[in-house]
TIZA-452160 format. One record per atom (N, C-alpha, C, O): residue in one letter; atom name; x, y, z. Coordinates in nm, 3 decimals. Layout:
N
   residuo   atomo         X         Y         Z
         a      CA         X         Y         Z
...
//
This chain:
88
   residuo   atomo         X         Y         Z
         m       N    -9.673    -4.331     2.182
         m      CA    -9.530    -4.318     2.190
         m       C    -9.494    -4.204     2.285
         m       O    -9.576    -4.115     2.310
         h       N    -9.378    -4.207     2.334
         h      CA    -9.331    -4.100     2.423
         h       C    -9.235    -4.008     2.349
         h       O    -9.179    -4.044     2.245
         k       N    -9.216    -3.889     2.404
         k      CA    -9.128    -3.791     2.341
         k       C    -8.982    -3.828     2.365
         k       O    -8.946    -3.884     2.469
         s       N    -8.902    -3.796     2.269
         s      CA    -8.759    -3.819     2.283
         s       C    -8.694    -3.692     2.339
         s       O    -8.690    -3.589     2.272
         y       N    -8.644    -3.699     2.460
         y      CA    -8.583    -3.583     2.522
         y       C    -8.438    -3.564     2.479
         y       O    -8.386    -3.453     2.487
         l       N    -8.374    -3.669     2.435
         l      CA    -8.238    -3.658     2.385
         l       C    -8.243    -3.653     2.233
         l       O    -8.243    -3.756     2.166
         e       N    -8.248    -3.536     2.183
         e      CA    -8.257    -3.517     2.038
         e       C    -8.131    -3.447     1.991
         e       O    -8.097    -3.339     2.039
         f       N    -8.062    -3.509     1.897
         f      CA    -7.938    -3.453     1.846
         f       C    -7.962    -3.397     1.707
         f       O    -8.018    -3.463     1.620
         d       N    -7.917    -3.274     1.689
         d      CA    -7.935    -3.207     1.560
         d       C    -7.818    -3.111     1.541
         d       O    -7.763    -3.059     1.639
         f       N    -7.782    -3.087     1.418
         f      CA    -7.673    -2.995     1.388
         f       C    -7.721    -2.852     1.369
         f       O    -7.641    -2.765     1.335
         r       N    -7.846    -2.826     1.389
         r      CA    -7.897    -2.691     1.371
         r       C    -7.893    -2.616     1.504
         r       O    -7.956    -2.656     1.602
         v       N    -7.818    -2.508     1.505
         v      CA    -7.806    -2.423     1.623
         v       C    -7.834    -2.281     1.580
         v       O    -7.776    -2.231     1.484
         e       N    -7.923    -2.215     1.651
         e      CA    -7.956    -2.076     1.620
         e       C    -7.918    -1.988     1.738
         e       O    -7.945    -2.021     1.854
         d       N    -7.856    -1.876     1.709
         d      CA    -7.823    -1.773     1.808
         d       C    -7.746    -1.828     1.928
         d       O    -7.782    -1.801     2.043
         l       N    -7.640    -1.903     1.901
         l      CA    -7.565    -1.961     2.012
         l       C    -7.486    -1.854     2.087
         l       O    -7.506    -1.836     2.207
         l       N    -7.398    -1.784     2.019
         l      CA    -7.319    -1.679     2.083
         l       C    -7.368    -1.540     2.046
         l       O    -7.370    -1.450     2.130
         f       N    -7.407    -1.524     1.923
         f      CA    -7.451    -1.394     1.873
         f       C    -7.583    -1.411     1.799
         f       O    -7.608    -1.516     1.740
         k       N    -7.664    -1.310     1.804
         k      CA    -7.791    -1.315     1.733
         k       C    -7.763    -1.320     1.583
         k       O    -7.688    -1.237     1.530
         g       N    -7.822    -1.415     1.516
         g      CA    -7.802    -1.431     1.373
         g       C    -7.698    -1.536     1.337
         g       O    -7.683    -1.568     1.219
         l       N    -7.628    -1.590     1.435
         l      CA    -7.529    -1.695     1.410
         l       C    -7.601    -1.829     1.408
         l       O    -7.648    -1.876     1.512
         t       N    -7.610    -1.889     1.291
         t      CA    -7.683    -2.014     1.276
         t       C    -7.591    -2.118     1.214
         t       O    -7.520    -2.090     1.117
         v       N    -7.594    -2.238     1.269
         v      CA    -7.514    -2.349     1.217
         v       C    -7.612    -2.455     1.169
         v       O    -7.706    -2.493     1.239
         d       N    -7.589    -2.503     1.045
         d      CA    -7.681    -2.600     0.985
         d       C    -7.616    -2.734     0.953
         d       O    -7.687    -2.826     0.913
         s       N    -7.486    -2.747     0.970
         s      CA    -7.419    -2.871     0.928
         s       C    -7.319    -2.916     1.034
         s       O    -7.287    -2.843     1.128
         g       N    -7.271    -3.038     1.016
         g      CA    -7.171    -3.093     1.107
         g       C    -7.040    -3.018     1.097
         g       O    -6.973    -2.995     1.199
         i       N    -7.002    -2.979     0.977
         i      CA    -6.878    -2.903     0.957
         i       C    -6.891    -2.767     1.025
         i       O    -6.795    -2.719     1.087
         g       N    -7.005    -2.705     1.015
         g      CA    -7.027    -2.577     1.082
         g       C    -7.019    -2.591     1.233
         g       O    -6.967    -2.503     1.301
         m       N    -7.071    -2.703     1.286
         m      CA    -7.065    -2.728     1.430
         m       C    -6.921    -2.746     1.476
         m       O    -6.881    -2.694     1.580
         v       N    -6.841    -2.820     1.398
         v      CA    -6.699    -2.838     1.431
         v       C    -6.628    -2.702     1.427
         v       O    -6.548    -2.672     1.516
         g       N    -6.657    -2.622     1.325
         g      CA    -6.596    -2.489     1.315
         g       C    -6.635    -2.401     1.433
         g       O    -6.551    -2.327     1.485
         l       N    -6.759    -2.409     1.475
         l      CA    -6.806    -2.331     1.590
         l       C    -6.735    -2.375     1.718
         l       O    -6.697    -2.292     1.800
         c       N    -6.718    -2.505     1.735
         c      CA    -6.647    -2.556     1.853
         c       C    -6.502    -2.510     1.853
         c       O    -6.449    -2.473     1.958
         i       N    -6.437    -2.512     1.737
         i      CA    -6.298    -2.466     1.727
         i       C    -6.291    -2.317     1.758
         i       O    -6.200    -2.273     1.828
         a       N    -6.384    -2.239     1.705
         a      CA    -6.385    -2.095     1.730
         a       C    -6.404    -2.065     1.879
         a       O    -6.336    -1.978     1.933
         v       N    -6.493    -2.137     1.944
         v      CA    -6.515    -2.117     2.088
         v       C    -6.389    -2.155     2.165
         v       O    -6.352    -2.086     2.260
         a       N    -6.322    -2.263     2.126
         a      CA    -6.199    -2.304     2.193
         a       C    -6.089    -2.199     2.174
         a       O    -6.017    -2.170     2.269
         v       N    -6.077    -2.143     2.054
         v      CA    -5.975    -2.040     2.028
         v       C    -6.004    -1.915     2.111
         v       O    -5.913    -1.858     2.172
         f       N    -6.130    -1.871     2.113
         f      CA    -6.165    -1.753     2.192
         f       C    -6.140    -1.777     2.341
         f       O    -6.094    -1.687     2.412
         t       N    -6.170    -1.897     2.389
         t      CA    -6.146    -1.930     2.529
         t       C    -5.997    -1.928     2.561
         t       O    -5.956    -1.876     2.664
         f       N    -5.915    -1.985     2.472
         f      CA    -5.770    -1.985     2.491
         f       C    -5.716    -1.843     2.494
         f       O    -5.633    -1.809     2.578
         m       N    -5.763    -1.759     2.401
         m      CA    -5.717    -1.619     2.398
         m       C    -5.757    -1.546     2.526
         m       O    -5.677    -1.470     2.581
         y       N    -5.878    -1.568     2.574
         y      CA    -5.925    -1.503     2.696
         y       C    -5.841    -1.544     2.816
         y       O    -5.798    -1.460     2.895
         e       N    -5.818    -1.675     2.830
         e      CA    -5.740    -1.724     2.944
         e       C    -5.595    -1.676     2.937
         e       O    -5.535    -1.648     3.040
         t       N    -5.539    -1.667     2.817
         t      CA    -5.403    -1.618     2.800
         t       C    -5.393    -1.472     2.842
         t       O    -5.301    -1.434     2.913
         m       N    -5.488    -1.391     2.797
         m      CA    -5.487    -1.249     2.835
         m       C    -5.505    -1.233     2.986
         m       O    -5.442    -1.146     3.047
         k       N    -5.589    -1.316     3.046
         k      CA    -5.612    -1.310     3.190
         k       C    -5.484    -1.346     3.266
         k       O    -5.451    -1.281     3.366
         t       N    -5.412    -1.448     3.219
         t      CA    -5.287    -1.489     3.283
         t       C    -5.181    -1.382     3.269
         t       O    -5.109    -1.351     3.364
         l       N    -5.169    -1.324     3.149
         l      CA    -5.070    -1.218     3.127
         l       C    -5.100    -1.096     3.214
         l       O    -5.009    -1.034     3.268
         r       N    -5.227    -1.061     3.227
         r      CA    -5.266    -0.948     3.312
         r       C    -5.229    -0.976     3.458
         r       O    -5.179    -0.888     3.528
         q       N    -5.254    -1.099     3.503
         q      CA    -5.223    -1.136     3.640
         q       C    -5.072    -1.129     3.665
         q       O    -5.029    -1.080     3.769
         r       N    -4.992    -1.177     3.570
         r      CA    -4.846    -1.170     3.584
         r       C    -4.798    -1.025     3.584
         r       O    -4.709    -0.990     3.662
         l       N    -4.856    -0.942     3.499
         l      CA    -4.817    -0.802     3.493
         l       C    -4.849    -0.731     3.625
         l       O    -4.766    -0.657     3.678
         v       N    -4.967    -0.755     3.677
         v      CA    -5.006    -0.692     3.803
         v       C    -4.916    -0.740     3.917
         v       O    -4.875    -0.660     4.001
         s       N    -4.885    -0.870     3.920
         s      CA    -4.800    -0.920     4.029
         s       C    -4.658    -0.868     4.015
         s       O    -4.593    -0.841     4.116
         s       N    -4.607    -0.854     3.892
         s      CA    -4.472    -0.800     3.875
         s       C    -4.467    -0.652     3.913
         s       O    -4.368    -0.606     3.969
         l       N    -4.572    -0.578     3.883
         l      CA    -4.577    -0.438     3.925
         l       C    -4.587    -0.427     4.076
         l       O    -4.531    -0.335     4.136
         g       N    -4.657    -0.519     4.137
         g      CA    -4.666    -0.520     4.282
         g       C    -4.531    -0.547     4.346
         g       O    -4.499    -0.489     4.450
         k       N    -4.451    -0.636     4.286
         k      CA    -4.317    -0.664     4.338
         k       C    -4.229    -0.541     4.326
         k       O    -4.152    -0.510     4.417
         v       N    -4.239    -0.471     4.214
         v      CA    -4.159    -0.350     4.194
         v       C    -4.197    -0.246     4.298
         v       O    -4.109    -0.184     4.359
         n       N    -4.326    -0.226     4.319
         n      CA    -4.371    -0.129     4.420
         n       C    -4.325    -0.171     4.559
         n       O    -4.287    -0.086     4.640
         h       N    -4.329    -0.301     4.587
         h      CA    -4.286    -0.349     4.718
         h       C    -4.136    -0.325     4.736
         h       O    -4.093    -0.283     4.843
         d       N    -4.056    -0.349     4.631
         d      CA    -3.911    -0.325     4.640
         d       C    -3.882    -0.178     4.662
         d       O    -3.795    -0.144     4.742
         i       N    -3.953    -0.090     4.593
         i      CA    -3.933     0.054     4.609
         i       C    -3.970     0.095     4.752
         i       O    -3.900     0.174     4.814
         r       N    -4.081     0.041     4.802
         r      CA    -4.124     0.072     4.938
         r       C    -4.019     0.024     5.038
         r       O    -3.992     0.092     5.136
         y       N    -3.960    -0.094     5.014
         y      CA    -3.858    -0.148     5.103
         y       C    -3.735    -0.058     5.104
         y       O    -3.678    -0.030     5.209
         v       N    -3.694    -0.012     4.985
         v      CA    -3.578     0.077     4.976
         v       C    -3.606     0.206     5.050
         v       O    -3.521     0.254     5.125
         s       N    -3.725     0.264     5.030
         s      CA    -3.756     0.390     5.098
         s       C    -3.767     0.369     5.249
         s       O    -3.728     0.456     5.327
         d       N    -3.821     0.253     5.292
         d      CA    -3.828     0.224     5.435
         d       C    -3.689     0.209     5.494
         d       O    -3.662     0.261     5.602
         s       N    -3.600     0.139     5.424
         s      CA    -3.466     0.121     5.477
         s       C    -3.391     0.254     5.478
         s       O    -3.311     0.280     5.568
         h       N    -3.418     0.338     5.379
         h      CA    -3.355     0.470     5.377
         h       C    -3.403     0.554     5.496
         h       O    -3.323     0.621     5.560
         s       N    -3.532     0.550     5.524
         s      CA    -3.584     0.628     5.637
         s       C    -3.532     0.572     5.769
         s       O    -3.505     0.648     5.862
         e       N    -3.518     0.440     5.778
         e      CA    -3.461     0.381     5.900
         e       C    -3.316     0.425     5.917
         e       O    -3.272     0.457     6.028
         r       N    -3.242     0.425     5.807
         r      CA    -3.103     0.466     5.813
         r       C    -3.091     0.612     5.855
         r       O    -3.008     0.645     5.940
         s       N    -3.173     0.699     5.796
         s      CA    -3.166     0.840     5.833
         s       C    -3.207     0.860     5.979
         s       O    -3.152     0.947     6.047
         m       N    -3.302     0.780     6.026
         m      CA    -3.343     0.791     6.165
         m       C    -3.229     0.747     6.257
         m       O    -3.207     0.809     6.362
         l       N    -3.157     0.642     6.219
         l      CA    -3.043     0.598     6.300
         l       C    -2.932     0.702     6.302
         l       O    -2.870     0.725     6.406
         v       N    -2.908     0.766     6.188
         v      CA    -2.806     0.871     6.182
         v       C    -2.846     0.987     6.273
         v       O    -2.762     1.040     6.345
         e       N    -2.972     1.027     6.269
         e      CA    -3.019     1.135     6.356
         e       C    -3.006     1.098     6.503
         e       O    -2.968     1.181     6.586
         m       N    -3.038     0.973     6.535
         m      CA    -3.025     0.929     6.674
         m       C    -2.879     0.932     6.718
         m       O    -2.847     0.974     6.829
         k       N    -2.791     0.888     6.629
         k      CA    -2.649     0.888     6.661
         k       C    -2.598     1.030     6.681
         k       O    -2.522     1.057     6.774
         e       N    -2.640     1.122     6.594
         e      CA    -2.598     1.262     6.606
         e       C    -2.651     1.324     6.735
         e       O    -2.578     1.395     6.804
         s       N    -2.775     1.296     6.768
         s      CA    -2.831     1.353     6.892
         s       C    -2.763     1.292     7.014
         s       O    -2.742     1.361     7.114
         h       N    -2.728     1.165     7.006
         h      CA    -2.657     1.101     7.116
         h       C    -2.518     1.162     7.133
         h       O    -2.473     1.183     7.246
         q       N    -2.452     1.192     7.022
         q      CA    -2.320     1.255     7.029
         q       C    -2.331     1.396     7.087
         q       O    -2.243     1.440     7.161
         k       N    -2.439     1.468     7.055
         k      CA    -2.460     1.602     7.111
         k       C    -2.472     1.596     7.262
         k       O    -2.412     1.676     7.334
         w       N    -2.551     1.500     7.310
         w      CA    -2.575     1.490     7.454
         w       C    -2.448     1.449     7.528
         w       O    -2.428     1.489     7.643
         n       N    -2.363     1.370     7.465
         n      CA    -2.242     1.322     7.531
         n       C    -2.128     1.424     7.527
         n       O    -2.033     1.412     7.604
         s       N    -2.135     1.522     7.440
         s      CA    -2.025     1.618     7.434
         s       C    -2.049     1.741     7.515
         s       O    -1.964     1.830     7.519
//
């Protein structure tokens, strides 16, 4: 006879953590649900972090734009004043 390479069993040892052993079908379903919940939580935290970082980047960009426009305005005022000095 030949060996069966596709062997299905409900016994799982040390899947995620050392000492975590599943011996039944109900335990396997519970383990799958737990992995799905942890995956959902991880992806949610990753998405929230990405949104937070992008919103902070927009705030920094807006502040930089305001400071740039302020410096441009002050530069224009200085140019106007110097132009008035030269013309008077």
